[in-house]
MDAnalysis code that builds the backbone (N, CA, C; Angstrom):
import MDAnalysis as mda
import numpy as np

u = mda.Universe.empty(102, n_residues=34, atom_resindex=np.repeat(np.arange(34), 3), trajectory=True)
u.add_TopologyAttr("name", ["N", "CA", "C"] * 34)
u.add_TopologyAttr("resid", np.arange(1, 35))
u.add_TopologyAttr("resname", ["MET", "GLN", "LYS", "LEU", "ILE", "GLY", "SER", "ILE", "LEU", "LEU", "ILE", "SER", "GLY", "THR", "CYS", "ILE", "GLY", "SER", "GLY", "MET", "ILE", "ALA", "LEU", "PRO", "MET", "VAL", "LEU", "ALA", "LYS", "LEU", "GLY", "TYR", "ASN", "THR"])
u.atoms.positions = np.array([
    [0.858, -1.214, -0.019],
    [0.045, 0.036, -0.007],
    [0.834, 1.254, -0.006],
    [1.930, 1.183, 0.814],
    [2.886, 2.320, 0.825],
    [3.485, 2.692, -0.514],
    [3.863, 1.545, -1.192],
    [4.476, 1.758, -2.524],
    [3.484, 2.357, -3.552],
    [2.257, 1.921, -3.425],
    [1.212, 2.426, -4.322],
    [0.970, 3.911, -4.122],
    [0.877, 4.363, -2.891],
    [0.717, 5.749, -2.511],
    [1.937, 6.545, -3.078],
    [3.068, 5.999, -2.800],
    [4.302, 6.648, -3.289],
    [4.344, 6.867, -4.771],
    [3.982, 5.798, -5.497],
    [4.029, 5.858, -6.960],
    [2.928, 6.803, -7.480],
    [1.805, 6.899, -6.854],
    [0.723, 7.815, -7.242],
    [1.233, 9.217, -7.037],
    [1.827, 9.508, -5.892],
    [2.345, 10.868, -5.600],
    [3.391, 11.233, -6.610],
    [4.257, 10.269, -6.943],
    [5.367, 10.539, -7.936],
    [4.814, 10.873, -9.270],
    [3.834, 10.150, -9.742],
    [3.239, 10.337, -11.049],
    [2.492, 11.661, -11.110],
    [1.711, 11.939, -10.081],
    [0.925, 13.203, -9.998],
    [1.850, 14.373, -9.886],
    [2.960, 14.192, -9.110],
    [3.932, 15.277, -8.989],
    [4.553, 15.574, -10.343],
    [4.875, 14.571, -11.118],
    [5.559, 14.723, -12.396],
    [4.592, 15.390, -13.354],
    [3.329, 14.981, -13.346],
    [2.281, 15.627, -14.182],
    [2.117, 17.123, -13.880],
    [2.041, 17.436, -12.569],
    [1.951, 18.811, -12.173],
    [3.189, 19.598, -12.559],
    [4.303, 19.005, -12.371],
    [5.576, 19.650, -12.699],
    [5.690, 19.984, -14.149],
    [5.387, 18.944, -15.003],
    [5.452, 19.207, -16.444],
    [4.388, 20.188, -16.932],
    [3.213, 20.165, -16.229],
    [2.182, 21.129, -16.561],
    [2.611, 22.553, -16.223],
    [3.335, 22.714, -15.097],
    [3.844, 24.003, -14.784],
    [4.796, 24.548, -15.754],
    [5.585, 23.636, -16.306],
    [6.612, 24.032, -17.318],
    [5.946, 24.262, -18.701],
    [4.871, 23.475, -19.042],
    [4.288, 23.592, -20.341],
    [3.357, 24.772, -20.414],
    [2.653, 25.108, -19.319],
    [1.629, 26.163, -19.312],
    [2.189, 27.505, -19.791],
    [3.278, 28.014, -19.305],
    [3.840, 29.286, -19.786],
    [4.164, 29.238, -21.282],
    [4.625, 28.124, -21.713],
    [5.030, 27.969, -23.190],
    [3.739, 28.088, -24.015],
    [2.679, 27.444, -23.563],
    [1.368, 27.452, -24.378],
    [0.836, 28.842, -24.291],
    [0.874, 29.486, -23.100],
    [0.370, 30.852, -22.970],
    [1.176, 31.806, -23.801],
    [2.513, 31.638, -23.882],
    [3.323, 32.522, -24.689],
    [3.034, 32.372, -26.187],
    [2.848, 31.134, -26.654],
    [2.449, 30.910, -28.035],
    [1.166, 31.557, -28.355],
    [0.185, 31.345, -27.499],
    [-1.137, 32.004, -27.743],
    [-1.037, 33.502, -27.745],
    [-0.223, 34.015, -26.846],
    [-0.014, 35.449, -26.752],
    [0.701, 35.991, -28.019],
    [1.636, 35.348, -28.540],
    [2.356, 35.746, -29.721],
    [1.436, 35.674, -30.987],
    [0.649, 34.692, -31.031],
    [-0.155, 34.392, -32.240],
    [-1.299, 35.512, -32.403],
    [-1.819, 35.974, -31.220],
    [-2.897, 36.924, -31.338],
    [-2.348, 38.337, -31.568],
])
């Protein structure tokens, strides 16, 4: 059970981290296009 929770936290943390990195790039592209 401990490993399961750890892996879920790791995956969700990675998704949030990559989202934080990708979001400004997407917003910048949208900003430059308009």
